[in-house]
C-alpha positions in Angstrom: 23.9 -3.3 -14.2 22.4 -3.9 -10.4 24.7 -6.1 -8.4 23.3 -8.4 -5.5 24.9 -10.5 -3.2 23.3 -13.2 -1.7 23.7 -16.6 0.6 24.9 -19.4 -1.5 22.5 -22.3 -1.6 22.4 -25.7 -3.3 20.7 -24.2 -6.5 23.7 -22.3 -6.9 26.3 -25.2 -7.5 25.9 -25.4 -11.1 26.4 -22.1 -11.8 29.3 -22.0 -9.4 31.1 -25.2 -11.2 30.7 -23.5 -14.5 32.5 -20.2 -13.0 35.2 -22.2 -11.3 35.9 -24.3 -14.6 36.2 -21.2 -16.7 38.4 -20.0 -14.0 40.5 -22.7 -14.2 40.7 -22.6 -18.0 42.2 -18.9 -17.7 44.5 -20.2 -15.0 45.9 -23.1 -17.3 46.3 -20.4 -20.1 49.1 -19.0 -17.7 50.5 -22.1 -16.3 49.9 -25.1 -18.7 51.2 -27.7 -16.2 47.6 -27.7 -14.5 45.1 -30.6 -15.0 43.1 -30.1 -18.1 40.3 -32.0 -16.7 39.0 -29.5 -14.5 37.8 -27.0 -17.4 34.8 -29.3 -17.4 32.1 -28.0 -14.7 31.2 -31.7 -14.3 34.7 -32.2 -13.0 35.0 -29.4 -10.7 31.0 -29.6 -9.4 32.1 -32.7 -6.6 34.5 -30.7 -5.1 32.2 -27.5 -4.8 29.5 -29.7 -3.7 31.6 -31.3 -0.8 32.9 -27.9 0.3 29.4 -26.5 0.5 27.9 -29.5 2.3 30.8 -29.3 4.9 30.1 -28.3 8.5 31.1 -24.9 9.4 31.0 -23.6 5.6 29.4 -20.3 4.6 29.2 -18.7 1.2 27.8 -16.1 -0.9 27.1 -15.6 -4.9 27.0 -12.2 -6.8 24.5 -11.9 -9.4 24.1 -9.2 -12.0 20.5 -8.9 -13.2 20.0 -12.4 -12.0 22.9 -14.0 -13.6 25.8 -15.7 -11.2 28.8 -13.7 -11.7 31.1 -14.8 -8.7 31.0 -16.9 -5.9 33.0 -17.4 -2.6 33.0 -20.4 -0.1 34.6 -20.5 3.1 35.1 -23.0 5.8 35.7 -22.9 9.6 38.8 -24.6 10.7 38.8 -25.9 14.4 41.9 -28.0 14.7 42.5 -30.5 17.9 45.6 -28.8 19.6 47.1 -32.3 19.3 46.4 -32.9 15.7 49.3 -32.0 12.9 46.6 -29.4 11.3 47.0 -27.3 14.5 50.5 -26.5 13.3 49.4 -24.7 10.1 46.0 -23.2 11.1 45.5 -21.2 14.5 42.2 -22.2 16.2 39.2 -20.8 14.9 40.4 -19.6 11.2 38.2 -19.5 8.0 39.7 -21.0 5.1 38.8 -20.1 1.4 40.3 -23.1 -0.7 41.5 -22.9 -3.9 38.2 -24.2 -5.3 36.1 -22.2 -3.2 36.0 -19.0 -5.3 35.7 -17.8 -9.0 34.6 -14.7 -10.6 33.2 -14.4 -14.6 36.0 -13.5 -17.2 34.6 -9.8 -17.5 34.2 -9.2 -13.7 36.9 -7.0 -12.4 38.8 -8.8 -9.4 37.6 -6.4 -6.9 34.4 -8.0 -6.8 36.4 -10.6 -4.5 36.4 -7.7 -1.9 32.7 -7.2 -1.8 32.3 -11.0 -1.5 34.8 -11.1 1.3 33.0 -8.4 3.1 29.7 -10.0 2.9 31.1 -13.0 5.0 33.9 -11.7 7.1 31.4 -9.6 9.4 29.8 -12.6 10.8 33.3 -14.4 11.3 34.6 -11.6 13.4 31.5 -11.7 15.5 31.7 -15.3 16.2 35.8 -14.8 16.9 37.5 -16.0 14.0 40.1 -14.0 13.5 42.4 -15.6 11.0 41.3 -15.7 7.7 43.0 -17.7 4.7 42.4 -17.7 1.0 44.2 -20.0 -1.5 44.9 -18.4 -5.0 46.5 -19.4 -8.4 50.1 -17.7 -8.5 49.6 -16.3 -12.1 46.8 -14.6 -11.2 48.4 -11.2 -10.4 45.2 -9.0 -10.6 43.4 -11.5 -8.2 46.2 -11.6 -5.6 45.8 -7.5 -5.7 42.3 -7.6 -4.9 43.0 -9.6 -1.7 46.4 -7.7 -0.8 44.2 -4.5 -0.7 41.9 -6.3 2.0 45.0 -6.9 4.0 46.0 -10.3 3.2 49.9 -11.2 2.6 51.5 -14.2 1.2 52.3 -17.2 3.9 52.7 -20.5 2.3 53.7 -20.9 -1.6 52.8 -24.1 -3.6 55.8 -24.6 -6.1 56.5 -27.1 -9.2 59.1 -28.5 -10.8 59.7 -30.8 -14.0 61.1 -34.2 -12.7 63.5 -34.6 -15.4 65.1 -31.3 -15.2 68.7 -31.6 -14.0 69.3 -30.2 -10.6 71.9 -27.6 -10.8 75.4 -29.1 -9.1 77.2 -26.3 -7.8 79.1 -25.4 -4.5 81.3 -28.1 -3.0 81.1 -30.7 -4.9 83.9 -32.8 -3.4 81.9 -32.9 -0.3 78.8 -33.9 -2.0 80.5 -36.8 -3.5 81.2 -38.4 -0.4 77.8 -38.7 0.8 75.6 -41.9 0.7 72.1 -41.4 0.0 69.8 -44.3 1.4 66.1 -45.0 0.9 64.7 -45.7 4.7 61.9 -47.6 6.0 60.3 -47.8 9.6 63.6 -49.0 11.2 65.1 -45.6 10.8 62.1 -43.7 12.3 64.3 -42.1 14.9 66.6 -40.8 12.1 63.5 -39.6 10.3 61.8 -38.0 13.1 65.2 -36.2 14.3 65.5 -34.8 10.7 61.6 -33.5 10.6 62.2 -31.7 14.1 65.3 -30.0 12.7 62.8 -28.8 9.8 60.2 -27.6 12.3 62.7 -25.9 14.7 64.1 -23.9 11.4 60.7 -22.9 10.9 60.4 -21.4 14.5 63.5 -19.0 13.6 63.4 -15.4 12.2 61.8 -14.3 10.2 59.4 -17.1 9.7 58.1 -17.4 13.4 56.0 -20.6 12.9 55.0 -22.6 15.9 56.5 -25.8 17.0 53.7 -27.2 19.1 54.7 -29.7 21.8 51.6 -31.2 21.7 51.7 -32.6 18.2 55.1 -34.3 18.7 53.4 -37.6 19.4 51.1 -37.3 16.3 53.8 -36.0 13.7 55.8 -39.4 14.8 52.7 -41.4 14.3 52.1 -39.6 11.0 55.7 -40.3 10.1 55.2 -44.0 10.8 52.3 -44.2 8.7 54.1 -42.8 5.5 57.0 -45.0 6.0 54.3 -48.0 6.2 53.2 -47.1 2.7 55.5 -48.4 0.0 54.8 -46.0 -2.7 56.1 -43.4 -0.4 59.9 -42.5 -0.2 62.3 -41.4 2.3 65.9 -40.6 1.3 68.6 -39.5 4.0 72.0 -38.6 3.3 74.9 -39.5 5.4 78.6 -39.0 5.6 80.6 -41.2 7.5 77.3 -43.1 9.0 76.2 -39.6 10.0 72.6 -38.2 8.8 72.9 -34.9 7.2 69.6 -34.4 5.2 66.5 -35.9 4.2 63.9 -35.4 1.5 60.5 -37.3 2.1 57.8 -37.9 -0.8 54.4 -38.9 -0.5 51.9 -39.9 -3.3 49.0 -37.8 -1.7 50.4 -34.3 -1.1 48.6 -31.3 0.1 48.3 -29.1 -3.0 44.5 -28.8 -3.9 43.5 -31.6 -6.7 42.9 -28.2 -9.3 46.5 -27.5 -8.9 48.0 -30.8 -9.0 49.7 -31.4 -12.1 49.0 -35.0 -13.7 51.7 -37.8 -12.8 53.1 -35.7 -9.9 54.7 -36.7 -6.7 54.7 -34.2 -3.5 58.0 -33.3 -1.9 56.6 -33.4 2.1 60.1 -32.6 3.9 63.6 -31.3 2.8 65.9 -30.5 5.5 69.8 -30.5 5.6 71.1 -30.0 9.4 72.3 -26.5 9.8 76.2 -27.8 10.2 75.9 -29.7 7.1 74.3 -26.6 4.9 76.7 -25.0 2.0 78.3 -28.3 0.8 75.8 -29.5 -1.6 73.7 -32.1 0.7 70.5 -30.5 -0.4 71.3 -30.7 -4.3 72.6 -34.1 -4.0 69.6 -34.8 -1.9 67.1 -33.7 -4.7 68.9 -34.8 -7.6 68.9 -38.5 -6.3 65.1 -38.0 -5.5 64.5 -36.8 -8.9 66.2 -39.6 -10.7 64.0 -41.5 -8.5 60.5 -40.0 -9.3 61.4 -40.3 -13.2 62.2 -44.0 -12.7 58.8 -44.2 -11.0 56.9 -42.4 -14.2 56.3 -39.4 -12.5 56.4 -36.2 -14.6 56.2 -33.5 -11.9 56.9 -32.6 -8.3 55.1 -30.3 -5.8 56.1 -29.0 -2.7 55.0 -25.9 0.1 57.5 -23.4 1.5 56.6 -20.7 3.9 57.0 -17.3 1.9 59.2 -16.0 4.9 61.5 -19.2 4.8 64.5 -17.1 3.3 67.0 -20.2 3.1 64.4 -22.7 2.0 62.4 -20.2 -0.8 65.7 -19.1 -2.5 67.1 -23.0 -2.3 63.8 -24.3 -3.8 63.4 -21.6 -6.6 67.1 -21.9 -7.4 66.8 -25.4 -8.1 64.0 -25.8 -10.7 60.5 -25.1 -8.7 58.1 -22.2 -9.6 55.3 -20.9 -7.6 51.8 -22.5 -8.4 49.6 -21.3 -5.9 49.7 -19.2 -2.9 48.2 -19.0 0.6 47.5 -15.8 1.6 46.7 -14.7 5.3 44.8 -12.0 7.2 44.8 -11.3 10.7 41.9 -9.4 12.2 42.8 -7.6 15.6 40.9 -9.2 18.0 40.4 -6.2 20.0 37.4 -5.6 17.8 35.6 -8.5 19.6 35.4 -6.1 23.0 35.8 -2.6 21.8 32.1 -1.9 21.3 32.2 1.7 22.2 
């Protein structure tokens, strides 16, 4: 059957919603924690409409004999250098979000290669060399299609059951000496110092995530805003009055709606000072926080971690979290912009 790839237009929204809802149903068959509501085209349609109408969005639709069998939408990311978003997206990036793509069930995932090829040439011509795509963690065939294009895992969104006990291991006598308190805006200096320690950890090998001095003021302002919201929670572990670590939680997280379970809290920051690691501080904080979350009526907790964060990834995965969604990244060699010979 003849395959045609054409620009995404408003008339394609309905078909794209049907494809995305069907993809979500398949995703839920692999990971039941995903919200059931998005198996309805009517519930996913607003997300596609907003994405398609966003300034800087481009997309394509694949048709076989006139029938839509796949779509891909991408939006330009142009963060202001002083904004928090600049920590995670380089200037002039293109992002293909979790809700921005789907294929029909009987299509080979290799069709994503064709959809990407139809869009990426224009991005590179305009100087957009960093390309991101969010994919379900359980869909190995889709990940393989993107891997074959040079994409690699950068950040993982993971989930755990709130009621699941946190394994208590290691130096429990040291952990028993801790005091864990929920802090407020009066402890902003403690909160920002621990947040700085987390960012500084991400700078280290092999993560190499930049910590931009230009965003420091914005990070403090963001922390104050989160502390001012009673539904959020910031837990700090102390020993002898000295802060050792922190877990912070926000009700509105950074996981995509289609990959956010119902009754879910988002673990925004988890950090233990380097000189306090290995003594059970992180587990004690997580256990305390999960008890709080269960009391608040939450059933699930999500977070993100860098794939290259050796210590962080191993800690979260060993303590009940499992991958839910991956952000993959490709960096195009920018020399293509001037090597026109």
